[in-house]
C-alpha positions in Angstrom: 0.0 -0.2 -0.1 1.5 3.2 -1.0 1.6 6.6 1.0 -1.3 8.2 -1.1 -3.5 5.3 -0.7 -3.0 5.3 3.1 -3.6 8.8 3.2 -7.0 8.3 1.2 -8.2 5.8 3.6 -7.1 7.9 6.9 -9.1 10.9 5.4 -12.1 8.6 4.7 -11.6 7.0 8.3 -11.4 10.6 9.9 -14.6 11.6 8.0 -16.2 8.3 9.4 -15.4 9.1 12.8 -16.6 12.7 12.7 -19.9 10.9 11.2 -19.9 8.2 14.1 -19.1 11.3 16.8 -21.9 13.1 15.4 -24.4 10.2 15.8 -23.4 9.6 19.4 -24.0 13.0 20.3 -27.1 13.3 18.6 -28.4 10.3 20.5 -26.6 11.6 24.1 -28.6 15.0 23.7 -31.7 13.6 21.8 -34.0 16.6 23.1 -31.6 19.5 22.2 -31.4 17.9 18.7 -35.2 17.8 18.4 -35.4 21.2 19.5 -33.1 22.2 16.8 -35.1 20.5 14.2 -38.1 22.1 15.2 -36.4 25.5 14.7 -35.4 25.0 11.0 -37.7 26.9 9.1 -39.6 25.0 6.1 -38.8 21.5 7.8 -42.1 19.8 8.1 -42.9 19.2 11.9 -44.4 15.6 11.0 -40.7 14.8 9.9 -39.0 15.8 13.2 -39.6 12.4 15.3 -38.4 10.4 12.1 -35.2 12.5 11.6 -34.5 12.2 15.4 -34.6 8.6 15.3 -33.3 7.8 12.0 -30.5 10.3 11.2 -28.1 8.7 14.1 -28.4 5.2 12.7 -27.9 6.5 9.3 -24.8 8.3 10.3 -23.4 5.3 12.3 -24.1 3.2 9.1 -22.0 5.8 7.0 -19.3 5.8 9.6 -18.9 2.1 9.1 -18.8 2.2 5.4 -16.4 5.1 5.1 -13.9 3.5 7.6 -14.2 0.2 5.1 -14.0 2.2 2.0 -17.4 1.4 0.7 -18.5 3.1 -2.4 -22.1 3.6 -1.3 -21.1 5.1 2.2 -19.0 7.4 0.2 -21.8 8.7 -1.9 -24.3 8.6 1.0 -21.9 10.7 2.9 -21.8 13.1 0.4 -25.5 13.3 -0.1 -26.0 13.8 3.5 -23.3 16.5 4.3 -25.0 18.3 1.2 -28.3 18.2 2.6 -26.6 19.6 6.0 -25.2 22.5 3.8 -28.3 23.2 2.5 -30.3 23.0 6.0 -27.4 25.7 7.3 -28.3 27.9 4.1 -32.1 28.0 4.8 -31.1 28.8 8.6 -28.9 31.6 7.5 -31.4 32.9 4.8 -33.9 33.3 7.3 -31.3 35.2 9.7 -32.1 32.9 12.6 -29.8 32.2 15.3 -30.6 28.3 15.4 -28.1 25.9 17.5 -26.4 23.7 15.4 -26.3 20.6 17.6 -24.3 18.7 14.9 -22.1 17.4 17.7 -24.5 17.4 20.5 -25.6 20.2 22.7 -23.6 23.5 22.8 -23.9 27.1 22.2 -22.7 26.8 18.6 -24.9 28.2 15.8 -25.4 27.6 12.1 -23.0 29.6 10.5 -20.8 29.7 7.0 -18.5 28.0 8.8 -20.7 24.8 9.2 -21.2 25.0 5.4 -17.4 25.1 4.9 -16.7 22.4 7.2 -19.1 20.2 5.5 -17.4 21.0 2.2 -14.2 20.2 3.9 -15.6 16.5 4.8 -16.7 16.2 1.1 -13.3 17.1 -0.4 -12.0 14.3 1.9 -14.4 12.1 0.7 -13.8 12.9 -3.0 -10.3 12.1 -2.4 -10.8 8.6 -1.2 -13.5 8.0 -4.2 -10.9 5.9 -5.9 -10.1 3.7 -3.0 -12.0 0.2 -3.2 -13.1 -1.6 -0.4 -10.5 -1.9 2.4 -9.0 -5.4 3.2 -8.0 -4.4 6.8 -8.0 -1.2 8.8 -4.5 -0.5 9.3 -2.7 1.0 12.4 -2.4 4.4 10.9 -5.9 4.8 10.5 -6.5 3.5 13.9 -4.0 6.2 15.3 -5.5 8.7 13.4 -8.8 7.8 14.7 -7.8 8.0 18.3 -6.1 11.7 17.7 -9.2 12.8 16.1 -11.5 11.6 18.7 -9.2 13.1 21.4 -9.1 16.2 19.4 -12.9 16.5 18.8 -13.5 15.9 22.6 -11.3 18.5 23.6 -13.0 21.1 21.2 -16.2 20.1 22.5 -15.1 20.5 26.2 -13.9 23.9 25.1 -17.0 24.9 23.4 -19.3 23.8 26.5 -16.8 25.2 29.2 -19.7 27.7 30.5 -22.2 24.8 30.7 -19.2 22.5 32.7 -18.6 25.5 35.1 -22.3 25.6 35.8 -22.6 21.7 36.3 -19.2 22.2 38.9 -20.7 24.9 40.8 -24.1 23.0 41.3 -21.7 20.0 42.3 -23.4 17.8 39.6 -19.9 16.8 38.1 
């Protein structure tokens, strides 16, 4: 396996881990995720309960597929990320301050940065499109995955430091 092939697999695995992290975060803060969905303009209210249940499962499936370099998962991830971009654009056009909750509870709002991040993930997936199904997950991917999870966890903690401080003052944590 050459270095370019390894980098493509690592890119797909990293995006897969982001999908996994997003799914687990949504499951952990289901009520906040549901509130976000209620606040998105033009989203039919009848779809909110279904999206709340189905989206985390879809994200977990895509995560697994990306880590194993499945073609279907690559295209499904791109489609889902484009739908997230469209959702962010609808919220921004309506000039609403809606919490993103892509990665669980927090005070992060939909913004142009949300769209830019999704296009960055799409770019990583596109770089990995030539890769066929992985025969094994290499140690490099595992190391990259661990570093990504640690990094994303630190970012989440920093973004939620106000909430953490309040929980500490109430002696909950």
